[in-house]
C-alpha positions as CSV (number, residue, x, y, z in Angstrom):
1,X,0.2,0.0,0.1
2,X,1.1,3.4,-0.7
3,X,0.2,6.9,0.7
4,X,0.1,10.0,-1.1
5,X,-0.1,13.5,0.7
6,X,-1.5,16.5,-2.0
7,X,-0.9,20.0,-1.6
8,X,-3.5,21.3,-4.2
9,X,-3.5,24.8,-5.6
10,X,-5.9,26.2,-8.2
11,X,-3.6,25.5,-11.2
12,X,-1.3,22.7,-10.0
13,X,-0.6,20.6,-7.2
14,X,2.4,19.0,-5.3
15,X,2.3,15.4,-4.8
16,X,4.4,13.2,-2.4
17,X,3.9,9.3,-2.4
18,X,5.0,7.6,0.8
19,X,5.5,3.7,1.1
20,X,4.2,2.0,4.4
21,X,7.4,2.5,6.1
22,X,7.1,6.5,5.6
23,X,9.8,6.6,3.1
24,X,9.4,8.9,0.3
25,X,8.9,7.2,-3.1
26,X,8.2,9.6,-5.5
27,X,7.3,13.4,-5.3
28,X,6.7,16.2,-7.8
29,X,4.5,19.0,-9.0
30,X,1.8,18.0,-11.6
31,X,-0.5,20.4,-13.5
32,X,-4.2,19.6,-12.3
33,X,-4.7,17.7,-15.4
34,X,-5.9,14.1,-16.2
35,X,-3.1,13.1,-18.1
36,X,-0.4,14.3,-15.9
37,X,-1.7,13.1,-13.0
38,X,-2.0,9.5,-14.8
39,X,1.7,9.7,-16.0
40,X,2.7,10.9,-12.4
41,X,0.4,7.9,-10.6
42,X,1.9,5.2,-13.1
43,X,2.3,1.8,-11.2
44,X,0.7,3.4,-7.8
45,X,-3.0,3.6,-9.0
46,X,-4.2,0.4,-7.6
47,X,-2.6,0.2,-4.1
48,X,-2.7,3.8,-3.3
49,X,-4.4,6.0,-0.9
50,X,-4.8,9.9,-0.8
51,X,-5.4,12.5,1.4
52,X,-6.0,16.2,0.7
53,X,-6.8,19.0,3.1
54,X,-10.4,20.7,2.4
55,X,-10.4,23.8,0.4
56,X,-11.8,25.9,-2.4
57,X,-11.5,23.7,-5.6
58,X,-10.9,20.6,-3.5
59,X,-13.9,18.3,-5.0
60,X,-12.3,19.0,-8.5
61,X,-8.8,16.9,-7.6
62,X,-11.2,14.6,-5.4
63,X,-13.4,13.9,-8.5
64,X,-10.4,13.4,-10.8
65,X,-8.5,11.1,-8.5
66,X,-11.4,8.7,-7.9
67,X,-12.0,8.5,-11.4
68,X,-8.7,7.3,-11.8
69,X,-9.6,4.5,-9.1
70,X,-7.8,6.3,-6.2
71,X,-9.2,6.2,-2.6
72,X,-9.2,9.8,-1.4
73,X,-9.7,11.5,2.3
74,X,-10.6,15.3,2.4
75,X,-8.8,16.4,5.8
76,X,-10.0,19.0,7.8
77,X,-8.1,22.0,7.4
78,X,-7.9,23.2,11.3
79,X,-7.8,19.8,13.0
80,X,-5.1,18.7,10.9
81,X,-2.9,21.1,11.8
82,X,-2.8,19.5,15.5
83,X,-1.5,16.5,14.1
84,X,1.4,18.5,12.0
85,X,2.2,20.2,15.1
86,X,2.5,17.1,16.7
87,X,4.9,16.0,14.0
88,X,3.1,12.5,13.4
89,X,4.4,11.2,10.1
90,X,2.2,8.1,10.3
91,X,-1.1,9.9,10.6
92,X,-2.8,8.3,7.2
93,X,-1.4,4.9,7.9
94,X,-2.7,5.0,11.4
95,X,-6.2,6.2,10.1
96,X,-5.8,9.5,12.2
97,X,-6.9,11.8,9.5
98,X,-9.8,14.0,10.6
99,X,-12.1,14.0,7.7
100,X,-14.7,16.8,6.9
101,X,-18.3,15.6,5.8
102,X,-18.3,14.5,1.9
103,X,-21.0,16.9,0.0
104,X,-23.1,15.3,-2.2
105,X,-22.8,16.7,-6.1
106,X,-26.3,18.2,-5.9
107,X,-25.6,20.0,-2.9
108,X,-22.4,21.4,-3.9
109,X,-24.4,22.7,-6.7
110,X,-26.9,24.2,-4.6
111,X,-24.3,26.0,-2.6
112,X,-23.0,27.5,-6.0
113,X,-26.6,28.8,-6.9
114,X,-27.3,30.6,-3.4
115,X,-23.7,31.9,-3.2
116,X,-24.1,33.6,-6.6
117,X,-27.3,35.1,-5.8
118,X,-25.6,36.4,-2.9
119,X,-22.6,37.9,-4.4
120,X,-25.0,39.5,-6.6
121,X,-27.1,41.2,-3.8
122,X,-23.6,42.4,-2.6
123,X,-22.9,43.8,-6.1
124,X,-26.2,45.4,-6.0
125,X,-25.6,47.2,-2.5
126,X,-22.4,48.6,-3.6
127,X,-24.1,50.1,-6.6
128,X,-26.8,51.5,-4.7
129,X,-24.2,53.2,-2.3
130,X,-22.2,54.8,-5.3
131,X,-25.6,56.5,-6.8
132,X,-26.5,57.8,-3.3
133,X,-22.8,59.1,-2.9
134,X,-23.2,60.5,-6.3
135,X,-26.3,62.3,-5.6
136,X,-25.2,63.5,-2.2
137,X,-22.8,65.8,-3.9
138,X,-25.4,67.4,-5.8
139,X,-27.4,70.6,-5.3
140,X,-30.1,70.9,-2.6
141,X,-33.0,70.2,-5.1
142,X,-31.8,67.0,-6.4
143,X,-30.8,65.8,-2.9
144,X,-34.4,66.6,-1.9
145,X,-35.9,64.8,-4.8
146,X,-34.1,61.7,-4.2
147,X,-33.8,61.6,0.0
148,X,-36.3,58.8,-0.1
149,X,-35.1,55.3,1.3
150,X,-37.9,52.7,0.1
151,X,-38.7,54.2,-3.5
152,X,-35.6,55.5,-5.0
153,X,-34.7,52.3,-6.4
154,X,-38.0,51.2,-7.5
155,X,-39.6,51.4,-11.0
156,X,-40.6,54.9,-10.3
157,X,-37.6,55.7,-8.6
158,X,-35.2,54.5,-11.5
159,X,-37.2,56.4,-13.7
160,X,-36.9,59.7,-11.8
161,X,-32.9,58.7,-11.9
162,X,-32.9,58.7,-15.5
163,X,-34.5,62.0,-16.1
164,X,-32.5,63.7,-13.1
165,X,-30.6,67.1,-14.9
166,X,-27.1,66.9,-13.9
167,X,-23.9,68.0,-15.5
168,X,-22.6,65.9,-18.5
169,X,-20.0,63.9,-16.7
170,X,-22.2,63.2,-13.7
171,X,-25.1,62.3,-15.9
172,X,-23.0,59.8,-17.6
173,X,-21.7,58.0,-14.3
174,X,-25.3,58.0,-12.7
175,X,-26.9,56.3,-16.0
176,X,-24.0,54.0,-16.1
177,X,-24.4,53.0,-12.5
178,X,-28.4,52.8,-13.0
179,X,-28.0,50.4,-16.3
180,X,-25.5,48.1,-14.4
181,X,-27.9,48.3,-11.5
182,X,-31.0,47.0,-14.0
183,X,-28.7,44.3,-15.2
184,X,-27.8,42.8,-11.9
185,X,-31.3,42.8,-10.7
186,X,-32.3,40.8,-13.4
187,X,-29.7,38.5,-12.8
188,X,-30.9,38.2,-8.8
189,X,-34.3,37.5,-10.5
190,X,-32.9,34.6,-12.8
191,X,-31.3,33.5,-9.5
192,X,-34.5,33.4,-7.7
193,X,-35.9,31.4,-10.3
194,X,-33.2,28.5,-9.8
195,X,-34.0,29.1,-5.7
196,X,-37.3,28.5,-6.0
197,X,-36.4,25.3,-7.7
198,X,-34.3,23.9,-5.3
199,X,-37.2,24.7,-2.7
200,X,-39.4,22.4,-4.5
201,X,-37.0,19.7,-4.5
202,X,-36.1,20.0,-1.3
203,X,-38.5,18.6,1.8
204,X,-35.9,19.8,4.1
205,X,-36.2,23.3,3.0
206,X,-40.1,23.2,3.2
207,X,-40.0,22.0,6.7
208,X,-37.7,25.0,7.8
209,X,-39.8,27.1,5.7
210,X,-42.5,26.6,8.4
211,X,-40.1,28.0,11.0
212,X,-41.0,31.8,11.7
213,X,-38.4,34.3,9.9
214,X,-37.5,32.0,6.9
215,X,-38.4,32.7,3.6
216,X,-37.4,30.3,0.5
217,X,-33.9,31.9,0.2
218,X,-32.9,31.0,3.8
219,X,-35.1,28.1,4.0
220,X,-32.8,26.7,1.1
221,X,-29.7,28.2,2.5
222,X,-30.0,26.4,5.8
223,X,-31.1,23.3,4.5
224,X,-28.2,23.4,2.0
225,X,-25.5,24.2,4.4
226,X,-26.6,21.9,6.8
227,X,-26.9,19.0,3.8
228,X,-27.7,15.9,6.2
229,X,-29.0,16.3,9.6
230,X,-28.0,13.0,10.5
231,X,-24.1,13.8,10.7
232,X,-25.2,15.5,13.7
233,X,-25.6,13.4,16.7
234,X,-26.7,16.0,19.0
235,X,-27.9,19.7,18.9
236,X,-24.9,20.9,20.7
237,X,-22.7,19.4,17.7
238,X,-25.3,21.5,15.2
239,X,-24.6,24.8,17.4
240,X,-20.7,24.4,17.4
241,X,-20.9,23.8,13.5
242,X,-23.2,27.1,12.9
243,X,-21.0,29.0,15.4
244,X,-23.5,30.1,17.4
245,X,-22.0,29.5,20.8
246,X,-19.9,31.7,22.8
247,X,-16.2,31.0,23.2
248,X,-15.2,30.0,26.8
249,X,-12.3,29.9,28.9
250,X,-11.8,29.1,32.9
251,X,-9.6,30.5,35.5
252,X,-9.7,29.8,39.2
253,X,-12.3,27.2,38.9
254,X,-14.6,29.9,37.1
255,X,-15.9,29.7,33.6
256,X,-16.3,32.8,31.5
257,X,-18.0,33.3,28.2
258,X,-16.5,35.7,25.6
259,X,-17.4,36.4,22.0
260,X,-18.7,33.9,19.2
261,X,-16.1,31.3,18.2
262,X,-14.5,31.8,14.9
263,X,-14.9,28.4,13.7
264,X,-18.2,27.5,12.0
265,X,-20.1,27.6,9.0
266,X,-20.3,31.3,8.5
267,X,-22.9,31.6,5.8
268,X,-25.1,29.2,8.0
269,X,-24.6,31.6,11.0
270,X,-25.5,34.4,8.8
271,X,-29.1,32.9,7.5
272,X,-30.1,32.4,11.2
273,X,-28.9,35.9,12.3
274,X,-30.8,37.3,9.3
275,X,-34.0,35.3,10.2
276,X,-34.1,36.6,14.0
277,X,-35.7,39.8,13.2
278,X,-38.7,38.7,11.4
279,X,-39.1,35.4,13.7
280,X,-39.3,37.8,16.6
281,X,-42.2,40.1,14.4
282,X,-44.4,36.6,13.6
283,X,-44.0,34.5,16.7
284,X,-45.1,35.9,20.2
285,X,-43.0,33.1,22.0
286,X,-39.7,33.8,20.1
287,X,-40.3,37.6,20.8
288,X,-40.6,37.1,24.9
289,X,-37.4,34.8,24.4
290,X,-35.9,37.6,22.8
291,X,-37.0,40.5,24.9
292,X,-35.7,38.6,27.9
293,X,-32.5,38.3,27.0
294,X,-32.1,41.6,25.6
295,X,-33.2,43.2,28.7
296,X,-30.6,41.1,30.7
297,X,-27.8,40.8,28.1
298,X,-28.1,43.2,25.6
299,X,-29.4,43.3,21.8
300,X,-26.1,41.5,20.4
301,X,-25.9,38.7,22.7
302,X,-30.1,38.2,22.7
303,X,-30.0,38.1,18.7
304,X,-27.2,35.4,18.9
305,X,-29.3,33.5,21.7
306,X,-32.6,33.7,19.4
307,X,-30.7,32.5,16.3
308,X,-29.5,29.5,18.6
309,X,-33.0,28.8,19.5
310,X,-33.9,28.9,16.0
311,X,-31.4,26.5,14.9
312,X,-32.8,24.2,17.8
313,X,-36.3,24.5,16.5
314,X,-34.8,23.5,12.9
315,X,-33.1,20.5,14.4
316,X,-36.1,18.8,15.9
317,X,-38.4,19.8,12.5
318,X,-35.5,18.0,10.7
319,X,-35.3,14.9,12.6
320,X,-38.6,14.7,13.3
321,X,-39.5,15.1,9.7
322,X,-42.4,17.7,10.4
323,X,-43.8,21.1,10.0
324,X,-43.2,23.6,13.1
325,X,-46.2,24.6,15.1
326,X,-45.7,27.7,17.5
327,X,-46.6,27.8,21.0
328,X,-50.2,29.2,19.9
329,X,-50.5,26.7,17.6
330,X,-50.1,28.5,14.1
331,X,-48.7,26.8,11.4
332,X,-47.1,28.9,8.5
333,X,-48.8,28.8,5.3
334,X,-46.3,26.9,2.5
335,X,-45.9,30.1,0.1
336,X,-43.0,31.3,-2.1
337,X,-41.5,34.4,-0.2
338,X,-38.0,35.5,-0.8
339,X,-36.0,37.0,2.5
């Protein structure tokens, strides 16, 4: 049996093959192409076990190696550092590699659709801010005309922006920004259609949608990031994965809680935090829960605590394969509403 470590990069990878005694048999720099990999691994493929650290394009290399017949382990990037610091050279041969969850291809595609929409929304926000900054530098009459928050970028607001009388250069900049804004909005609408399809195909997202605060987008986001609720043996594991638990340290027999942990799924945590405010508006029990913690701990801590409560509800909903029913017995209707 041979063992291979992969230092994977976007265009190429550094490969090192060891034997069972840990001696280096072969190493080299290889372009991430099937032909070059086959050439490098010639004579090793049948008895080869590889490990690669999880990263942005890891699955591309994993899929390629598995097509060649190589068994591949995806290592957890943080936990693998503990092994590296301990200088244990036989980790892969002793089955000590901490693996990450292997997402199905469909789940990876859903992630890309969701993140693409989030990217477009970020761009739209930047364009709106640029337009507001440009208008803020104009005269008082124009500033008053456009000093509205909710309607400036609606259909009527866009028409007003196109008709505003500015200097030649500022007018060119404004029209360019408005044109880009309309184009990005079209892309967001198309992404919404794709997300609605994901929602229709996901029973998990439909169950999460019944939880207050979650529209179609957030329901699909949370369902996609969780992927398989069965991989979390306990609620505390899910809380830790989402990063909605405080950091802790002890001194003198006392335990102190600090800021949120840095580790965890940032997109899942963001989705939960986003759902807190609408959830407290729609569900009395969650509103009371939030207000009690706000009074004693402050608004930020209360928001995180409520996000953790929402995740606990989602855990139960997914584990029990049922819809959410609030404490007053009202169940949300299944409708398409994007957060």
